[in-house]
C-alpha positions as CSV (number, residue, x, y, z in Angstrom):
1,M,8.6,11.8,-6.5
2,R,9.0,8.4,-5.0
3,L,9.1,6.8,-8.4
4,A,11.8,9.2,-9.4
5,G,13.6,8.5,-6.2
6,A,13.5,4.8,-7.0
7,M,15.0,5.6,-10.5
8,L,11.8,4.8,-12.3
9,G,9.7,6.9,-14.6
10,A,5.9,7.2,-14.7
11,P,5.7,5.2,-18.0
12,S,7.2,2.2,-16.3
13,L,4.1,2.0,-14.0
14,S,1.6,-0.6,-15.1
15,A,-0.7,-0.8,-12.1
16,V,-1.6,0.9,-8.9
17,L,-3.0,-1.1,-5.9
18,L,-5.1,0.6,-3.3
19,T,-5.8,-0.9,0.1
20,H,-8.7,1.4,0.9
21,L,-10.1,4.8,0.0
22,H,-9.1,7.1,2.8
23,S,-7.8,10.4,1.4
24,D,-4.3,10.0,2.7
25,H,-3.9,6.8,0.7
26,I,-5.2,8.1,-2.6
27,T,-4.5,11.9,-2.6
28,D,-1.9,11.7,-5.3
29,L,-3.7,9.3,-7.6
30,N,-4.8,12.1,-9.9
31,D,-1.2,13.1,-10.4
32,V,-0.2,9.5,-11.1
33,I,-2.9,9.2,-13.7
34,T,-2.0,12.5,-15.4
35,T,1.8,12.2,-15.3
36,R,1.8,8.6,-16.7
37,W,-0.6,9.8,-19.5
38,I,1.5,12.7,-20.7
39,M,4.9,10.9,-20.2
40,T,3.9,7.7,-22.1
41,L,4.5,7.9,-25.8
42,E,2.6,4.8,-26.7
43,P,-0.9,4.9,-25.1
44,S,-1.6,2.0,-22.7
45,P,-4.2,1.7,-19.9
46,L,-3.1,2.2,-16.3
47,T,-4.7,-0.6,-14.2
48,I,-6.0,0.6,-10.8
49,I,-6.8,-2.2,-8.3
50,G,-8.7,-1.6,-5.1
51,P,-11.7,-2.6,-3.0
52,V,-15.3,-2.2,-4.0
53,G,-15.9,1.5,-4.4
54,T,-12.7,2.2,-6.2
55,K,-14.4,2.7,-9.6
56,A,-16.7,5.4,-8.3
57,V,-13.7,7.2,-6.8
58,V,-11.7,7.0,-10.0
59,D,-14.6,8.2,-12.0
60,H,-14.8,11.3,-9.9
61,I,-11.1,11.9,-10.2
62,M,-11.3,11.6,-14.0
63,A,-14.2,14.0,-14.0
64,S,-12.2,16.5,-11.9
65,L,-9.3,16.2,-14.4
66,E,-11.5,17.1,-17.5
67,P,-10.4,20.7,-17.7
68,D,-6.7,19.7,-17.5
69,M,-7.2,17.0,-20.1
70,D,-8.8,19.5,-22.5
71,Y,-5.9,21.9,-22.1
72,R,-3.3,19.3,-22.8
73,I,-5.1,17.7,-25.7
74,A,-5.5,21.2,-27.2
75,H,-1.8,21.9,-26.7
76,H,-0.3,18.6,-27.8
77,D,-1.2,17.2,-31.2
78,D,-0.1,13.7,-30.3
79,L,-2.4,13.4,-27.4
80,E,-5.5,12.1,-29.1
81,G,-7.7,11.3,-26.1
82,P,-7.9,11.2,-22.3
83,P,-5.9,8.8,-20.1
84,Q,-6.8,5.2,-20.4
85,V,-7.7,3.7,-17.0
86,D,-8.9,0.2,-16.2
87,V,-10.3,-0.3,-12.7
88,I,-10.4,-3.8,-11.1
89,E,-12.4,-4.0,-7.8
90,V,-11.3,-6.9,-5.6
91,S,-12.1,-8.5,-2.3
92,E,-10.2,-11.8,-2.0
93,G,-8.3,-14.4,-4.0
94,I,-5.8,-14.3,-6.8
95,I,-5.9,-11.2,-9.0
96,E,-5.4,-12.0,-12.7
97,L,-2.6,-9.8,-13.9
98,P,0.2,-10.2,-16.5
99,G,3.8,-10.7,-15.4
100,R,5.7,-13.1,-13.2
101,V,4.4,-11.8,-9.8
102,Q,1.3,-13.4,-8.4
103,V,-0.9,-11.0,-6.5
104,T,-3.4,-12.2,-3.9
105,C,-5.7,-10.1,-1.8
106,A,-7.9,-10.6,1.2
107,L,-10.3,-8.5,3.2
108,T,-8.8,-6.6,6.2
109,D,-10.5,-4.8,9.1
110,H,-10.3,-1.0,9.1
111,K,-14.0,-0.4,10.0
112,P,-15.8,1.9,9.5
113,V,-13.7,2.2,6.4
114,E,-14.9,-0.9,4.5
115,P,-14.2,-2.8,2.5
116,S,-10.4,-2.6,2.9
117,V,-8.0,-5.1,1.5
118,G,-4.4,-6.3,1.9
119,Y,-2.1,-7.8,-0.8
120,R,0.4,-10.5,-1.0
121,F,3.1,-10.5,-3.8
122,D,4.7,-13.9,-4.7
123,F,7.6,-14.1,-7.1
124,A,9.0,-17.5,-8.1
125,D,12.2,-18.4,-10.0
126,D,14.9,-21.0,-9.8
127,D,16.1,-19.7,-6.5
128,G,12.7,-20.3,-4.8
129,N,9.7,-18.2,-3.9
130,A,10.0,-14.7,-2.5
131,S,6.8,-13.1,-0.9
132,V,5.8,-9.8,0.6
133,V,2.6,-8.8,2.3
134,A,1.3,-5.2,2.3
135,A,-1.2,-4.9,5.1
136,G,-2.4,-1.4,4.8
137,D,-4.4,0.1,7.6
138,T,-6.0,-2.6,9.7
139,V,-6.3,-4.3,13.1
140,P,-5.3,-8.0,13.4
141,C,-7.8,-10.1,11.4
142,A,-8.3,-13.4,9.7
143,G,-7.8,-12.1,6.2
144,L,-4.4,-10.6,7.0
145,D,-3.4,-13.8,8.8
146,A,-4.2,-15.8,5.7
147,L,-2.0,-13.6,3.5
148,C,0.9,-13.7,6.0
149,E,1.3,-17.4,6.2
150,S,5.1,-18.1,5.7
151,A,5.6,-14.8,3.9
152,G,9.1,-13.4,3.5
153,A,8.1,-10.0,4.8
154,L,5.1,-8.1,6.2
155,V,4.9,-4.3,5.6
156,H,2.5,-3.0,8.2
157,T,1.2,0.4,9.0
158,T,1.4,1.1,12.8
159,I,0.4,3.7,15.4
160,R,1.8,4.2,18.9
161,K,-1.4,3.6,20.9
162,D,0.6,4.2,24.1
163,I,1.2,7.8,23.0
164,I,-2.1,8.5,21.3
165,E,-4.3,7.3,24.1
166,S,-2.8,10.1,26.3
167,L,-3.7,12.9,23.9
168,P,-6.7,15.0,25.0
169,M,-8.2,15.0,21.4
170,Q,-11.1,12.8,20.6
171,R,-10.3,12.6,16.9
172,M,-6.9,11.1,17.7
173,Q,-8.5,8.8,20.2
174,D,-10.8,7.6,17.4
175,T,-7.8,6.2,15.5
176,L,-7.0,3.7,18.2
177,D,-9.7,1.1,17.2
178,Y,-8.9,0.7,13.6
179,H,-5.1,0.7,13.4
180,S,-2.5,-1.8,14.7
181,S,0.2,-0.9,17.2
182,P,3.8,-2.2,16.7
183,E,3.0,-5.0,19.2
184,E,-0.1,-6.0,17.2
185,A,1.7,-5.9,13.9
186,A,4.4,-8.1,15.5
187,Q,1.9,-10.5,16.8
188,T,0.5,-10.9,13.3
189,A,3.9,-11.4,11.9
190,A,4.8,-14.1,14.5
191,K,1.5,-15.9,14.0
192,G,2.1,-16.1,10.3
193,G,5.7,-17.2,10.5
194,V,6.8,-14.1,8.6
195,G,10.5,-13.6,8.0
196,T,10.9,-9.8,8.4
197,L,8.5,-7.2,9.8
198,V,8.6,-3.7,8.2
199,L,6.9,-1.0,10.2
200,T,5.6,2.0,8.2
201,H,3.1,4.9,8.0
202,Y,3.9,5.8,11.6
203,V,1.6,7.8,13.8
204,P,2.9,10.0,15.4
205,P,5.8,10.5,12.9
206,I,9.2,9.3,13.9
207,P,11.3,12.5,14.3
208,T,14.1,13.1,11.7
209,G,17.3,11.6,12.9
210,D,15.5,9.1,15.2
211,D,16.2,5.5,14.3
212,G,12.9,4.3,15.6
213,A,14.6,2.0,18.2
214,D,11.6,2.4,20.6
215,W,9.2,1.2,17.9
216,R,11.4,-1.8,17.2
217,E,11.7,-2.6,20.9
218,L,7.9,-2.7,21.3
219,A,7.5,-5.0,18.3
220,A,10.4,-7.2,19.4
221,A,8.5,-8.2,22.5
222,Q,6.1,-10.1,20.2
223,F,8.3,-11.1,17.2
224,D,11.8,-12.4,17.3
225,G,12.7,-11.9,13.6
226,P,14.3,-8.9,11.9
227,I,12.3,-5.6,12.4
228,E,12.8,-2.7,10.0
229,I,11.7,0.9,10.1
230,G,10.3,1.4,6.6
231,D,10.9,5.0,5.6
232,D,10.1,5.9,2.0
233,L,12.5,4.2,-0.4
234,H,13.8,1.9,2.3
235,R,15.1,-1.4,0.8
236,V,14.6,-4.8,2.3
237,E,16.0,-8.0,0.8
238,V,13.6,-10.9,0.9
239,A,15.2,-14.3,0.5
240,G,13.5,-17.0,-1.5
241,S,12.1,-20.0,0.3
């Protein structure tokens, strides 16, 4: 749905990058694999990039899709085989991929979910270099600091620890030690000299119609650059350096 909302079709998707293997971050991967397969007229592999363990997860997803694959192959004469999927497991360094965007990854800290990784995307042209870091779920750590150095933007998941710590539910309390608050995300952005901080994947959710001003205010105490509330399909312009 988000691809459609961005005016892109499934066939235009060449790769999927996973920061970690928590279910809320990979639940729709089966649908991405299937939709791209049936909507792409010229078969081409979908590259799935993620931390060590990703291949085993993708293998299980593919096994769960076998009945559906059989139905579709039996129904459509031009589907000659199952989806083609290439899995690349990464930990740190530059990821060798085609195209003009350089993708770099580093280990983050979402323990006991490990390994987890963050990504940096660099695009260079005659106007300079534009860069964006996707942190995923993590607390402040050296790997993320390295990715953020002089980046144009940092997209960071955040939770309101000030709210969650008052909830009388242990499973919510357990989320406090492996996510960043708006203040911590802002500290990471300031430390790295990031241009714009984008907060996303908010817990608890920001109510509909609320502009997230209180989230921005908490972050602004630690970071003096632009702070955006990154709802789905939100657009941020990143200037070249």
